N, C-alpha and C positions, 0 to 999 in steps of 0.2 A: 852108731854115733860116728862123727867125722872128726878127724884131727884138726885142731885150730891152726896148726903150723903148716901142714902139707895138704890137708883136705882129703886124705885117703880115709876110707872107712875102717873102723876097728870095733871090737866087741866092747860092750858097755862096762864089763868087769875089768878090762885091761888097764894096767897102770901106765904102760908106755905104748906109744904108737909103733906098730910093727914095721912101718915103712921108714920113718925118719928117726925114731927113738926118743921123741920128746915126751917128757913126763906129763901125761894128760890128766893125772889126778890133781896135780897142783893147779891146773888151769880150769878145772871144773868149778862152776859157781857153787857155793855151799847151799845145801838144802835148807829151805826156809821152813820155819814152823808154821802150822796153820794159823796161829794167832797173828803172826807177823804178816801173813798174806792177807788176812781179813783187815788188819789195820791199814795196809797199803791200798786195799780196794776202796776203803772209805775215803771220801774227799770232804774237805771242809767247805762250807759256804764262805765265799769271800765277796767283797764289794769290788767289782772290776773298775778300773780307772776309765775305761772306754767301753761301750757307749752307756752313759748314764745321764739321767735327767737332773736329779737332785743330789742324792748321796749314793746311788747305786744299789740300794737294798732290793728293789724289785728286779733289777737286772741280775743280781747275784742269786736270788731265789730262782729265777727263771732258768738261768744257766745250770744251776745245781740239779734241778729236777727235770730239765729238758723241756720246759714249757716255753710258750711264746711270751716275749717280754710285754707286748701290748696287752695280752690277756691278763697277765699278773697286775699290771698297772690299772686296768679297768676293774678288776676284782677288788683291788685296794680302795679305789674311789667308791665303788658301790658299797663295800663293807663300811667304809668311813661314814657314808651318808646314812646307812641303816642303823649303825650303832652309836650315833651321835658323838663321834670322835674317838672311840676306843681304838680304831685302826690307826689313828694318828699317834696315839701313845705307843702302839706296837711298832710303828715305823720308827719313831724316835728311839725306842729301846733297841731295835735291830740296828739302827745307825751307830749306836754306841757300842753294841756287843759284837757285831760281825766285823771281823778285821778287814782292812783294805788289802787288795791284791798287791803283790810286789810289783815294782816297776819292771817293765820288760823293754829290752832294747829292740829296735827294729832290725829285721834280718839284714845282714850286710851283703853287699853285692861283690865284695872282694876287690874293688878298685875305687879310686877317688872319682867323684863326678867329673864329667868332661870339662866343665868350666874351670875346675881347679887344675886339671892337667894342662889346660891352655895357659893359665896364668903362671903356674909354677912348673915348668918342664923339668924333668929329671935329668 
């Protein structure tokens, strides 16, 4: 293991770094229980806000399972035609039950756009 303060290696059973003396026991992350790890590994299906056609159900299912969105949409249409509308009821129920994804802010560039810098110089 390596000290988070100075970066020097130390034994995994050590309580303090032999180089700088920092308490490494207090800075170690607590060991997670297997149940907590399994719960974190599971992800929920959510309806993303972008890219979606109607309500985002097909996109959410495709993203969750790693499928192509177009394939999921085509499968839904084919199943809707073959089952005389049962897929439409499934879609409506999924629209109601699957939560919408939270809003995400675009990544910031760290500075104001150049047009703002020209208008409002600092």
